[in-house]
C-alpha positions as CSV (number, residue, x, y, z in Angstrom):
1,X,0.1,16.4,-14.1
2,X,1.5,14.2,-11.3
3,X,0.3,10.9,-11.0
4,X,-0.7,9.4,-7.3
5,X,-0.6,6.1,-6.3
6,X,-3.4,5.2,-3.9
7,X,-3.7,2.2,-2.2
8,X,-6.0,0.1,0.0
9,X,-3.3,-1.6,2.0
10,X,-4.5,-0.5,5.5
11,X,-8.0,-1.5,4.6
12,X,-6.8,-5.1,3.4
13,X,-4.3,-5.7,6.4
14,X,-7.0,-4.8,8.8
15,X,-9.6,-7.2,6.9
16,X,-7.1,-10.2,7.9
17,X,-6.6,-8.5,11.4
18,X,-2.8,-7.9,10.9
19,X,-0.5,-5.5,12.2
20,X,1.8,-3.8,10.4
21,X,4.5,-5.5,11.9
22,X,2.8,-8.9,11.0
23,X,2.5,-8.0,7.5
24,X,6.0,-6.8,7.4
25,X,7.3,-10.1,8.6
26,X,5.1,-11.7,5.8
27,X,6.8,-10.2,3.1
28,X,10.4,-9.4,4.6
29,X,10.5,-6.1,5.1
30,X,10.1,-3.4,8.4
31,X,7.0,-2.2,9.8
32,X,8.2,1.5,8.9
33,X,8.3,0.3,5.1
34,X,4.7,-1.0,5.6
35,X,3.8,2.3,7.5
36,X,5.1,4.5,4.8
37,X,3.5,2.5,2.1
38,X,0.1,2.7,3.8
39,X,0.5,6.6,4.1
40,X,1.6,6.9,0.7
41,X,5.0,8.2,1.5
42,X,7.0,5.4,-0.1
43,X,5.8,3.6,-3.6
44,X,6.7,0.1,-3.4
45,X,9.0,-1.5,-5.9
46,X,6.9,-4.4,-8.1
47,X,8.5,-7.0,-6.3
48,X,7.4,-5.5,-2.7
49,X,3.8,-4.6,-4.4
50,X,3.4,-8.6,-5.7
51,X,4.5,-9.8,-2.0
52,X,1.9,-7.3,-0.3
53,X,-1.0,-8.6,-2.9
54,X,0.1,-12.2,-2.1
55,X,0.1,-11.7,1.4
56,X,-3.2,-9.7,1.6
57,X,-4.6,-12.4,-0.9
58,X,-5.6,-10.0,-3.4
59,X,-4.6,-8.8,-6.7
60,X,-2.3,-5.9,-7.1
61,X,-4.8,-4.1,-8.8
62,X,-7.1,-4.3,-5.7
63,X,-4.3,-2.7,-3.6
64,X,-2.8,-0.2,-6.0
65,X,-4.5,2.5,-8.3
66,X,-3.2,5.3,-10.1
67,X,-4.7,8.9,-10.1
68,X,-3.6,11.1,-12.5
69,X,-5.6,14.3,-11.5
70,X,-2.7,15.6,-9.5
71,X,-4.9,16.0,-6.5
72,X,-3.8,14.4,-3.7
73,X,-6.7,13.2,-1.4
74,X,-4.8,14.6,1.9
75,X,-5.0,18.0,0.1
76,X,-8.4,20.5,0.2
77,X,-9.5,21.2,-3.4
């Protein structure tokens, strides 16, 4: 089964009242990169995941989790 990477990036970003652009600036990527990570389109590198965790003051495990059920939360089951 395919593993799916879930993230709480948007929730954590909003908790700190940051825009996608502000978070992107903090970690040195484009706003589009933040958007695609939040929407599960792009899986971040380890380096980017660590930078995001540091910028949001959360451990990586609080931002990203694996689901090996093979069912995306966006799909109807």
